[in-house]
Every structure is written in C-alpha cells, then in structure tokens.
Kinemage of the C-alpha trace (Angstrom):
@kinemage 1
@onewidth
@group {chain A} dominant
@subgroup {mainchain}
@vectorlist {calphas} color= white
{ca met a 1} P 0.000 0.000 0.000
{ca arg a 2} L 1.161 3.529 -0.732
{ca asn a 3} L 1.442 6.262 1.870
{ca ala a 4} L 0.761 9.995 1.722
{ca ile a 5} L 1.126 12.953 4.051
{ca val a 6} L -1.357 15.763 3.478
{ca thr a 7} L -0.643 19.024 5.289
{ca gly a 8} L -3.493 21.426 5.911
{ca ala a 9} L -5.847 18.462 5.665
{ca gly a 10} L -8.209 19.611 8.398
{ca ser a 11} L -10.375 21.516 5.918
{ca gly a 12} L -10.824 22.717 2.371
{ca ile a 13} L -8.585 21.503 -0.413
{ca gly a 14} L -6.345 19.521 1.955
{ca arg a 15} L -9.366 17.623 3.276
{ca ala a 16} L -10.510 16.845 -0.263
{ca ile a 17} L -7.036 15.651 -1.245
{ca ala a 18} L -6.831 13.386 1.826
{ca his a 19} L -10.189 11.828 0.964
{ca arg a 20} L -9.232 11.331 -2.698
{ca leu a 21} L -5.939 9.678 -1.802
{ca ala a 22} L -7.678 7.332 0.653
{ca arg a 23} L -10.243 6.376 -2.011
{ca asn a 24} L -7.334 5.593 -4.314
{ca gly a 25} L -5.786 3.163 -1.833
{ca tyr a 26} L -3.354 5.310 0.105
{ca asn a 27} L -2.710 5.280 3.827
{ca val a 28} L -3.045 8.952 4.717
{ca ile a 29} L -1.406 11.005 7.431
{ca val a 30} L -3.843 13.867 8.029
{ca asn a 31} L -1.855 16.853 9.255
{ca asp a 32} L -3.232 20.172 10.458
{ca val a 33} L -2.273 22.753 13.070
{ca arg a 34} L -5.630 21.993 14.729
{ca leu a 35} L -5.637 18.478 16.155
{ca glu a 36} L -9.438 18.382 16.375
{ca ala a 37} L -9.759 19.124 12.658
{ca ala a 38} L -7.150 16.510 11.728
{ca glu a 39} L -8.858 13.912 13.919
{ca ala a 40} L -12.250 14.683 12.387
{ca val a 41} L -10.964 14.146 8.844
{ca ala a 42} L -9.057 11.009 9.822
{ca gly a 43} L -12.280 9.728 11.394
{ca glu a 44} L -14.195 10.396 8.182
{ca ile a 45} L -11.604 8.440 6.207
{ca gly a 46} L -11.379 5.531 8.614
{ca ala a 47} L -8.722 2.906 9.200
{ca asn a 48} L -6.466 4.156 6.404
{ca ala a 49} L -5.875 7.504 8.120
{ca arg a 50} L -4.014 8.840 11.115
{ca ala a 51} L -4.180 12.389 12.484
{ca ile a 52} L -1.038 14.253 13.509
{ca ala a 53} L -1.170 17.879 14.607
{ca gly a 54} L 1.640 20.268 13.898
{ca asp a 55} L 2.893 23.260 11.986
{ca val a 56} L 5.273 22.008 9.294
{ca ser a 57} L 6.972 25.416 9.163
{ca lys a 58} L 8.434 24.516 12.587
{ca glu a 59} L 11.364 22.130 12.420
{ca ala a 60} L 10.332 20.044 15.438
{ca asp a 61} L 6.783 19.574 14.147
{ca ala a 62} L 8.033 18.663 10.685
{ca ala a 63} L 10.446 16.115 12.167
{ca asn a 64} L 7.605 14.593 14.217
{ca leu a 65} L 5.469 14.316 11.117
C-alpha cells in the first residue's frame, strides 16, 4: 500500500485531497495545526488515516510528522 502525508488536511482543499488519496488506496497522514480538525478528517476516512497535529513550518513539528 502507498502512503501519503497531506498538510493542511483539516479543511478545504487539503481535506478533499486526503479523501481522494484514501479512495485511491493510500494510507493517509492527516496533518493540520488543529488536532481536532485533523482527527475529524481522519475519522471520516477511517482505518487508512491517522491524524497528527503540527505546523510544518516549525522544524520540530516537521520532524515529528
């Protein structure tokens, strides 16, 4: 299975991209600065998704991701 990381996936275009990738067979890391938003999208997607909060412009958050 393929893997994808989608930043800004808690809403809008990022959310749509995360859903599309999951439908196409990807495991998706749903990243957003708002954990609640990331968890909501990961919950919509299901078992193929995992939520991770963080701001990828910060080195520590990007390394965690």
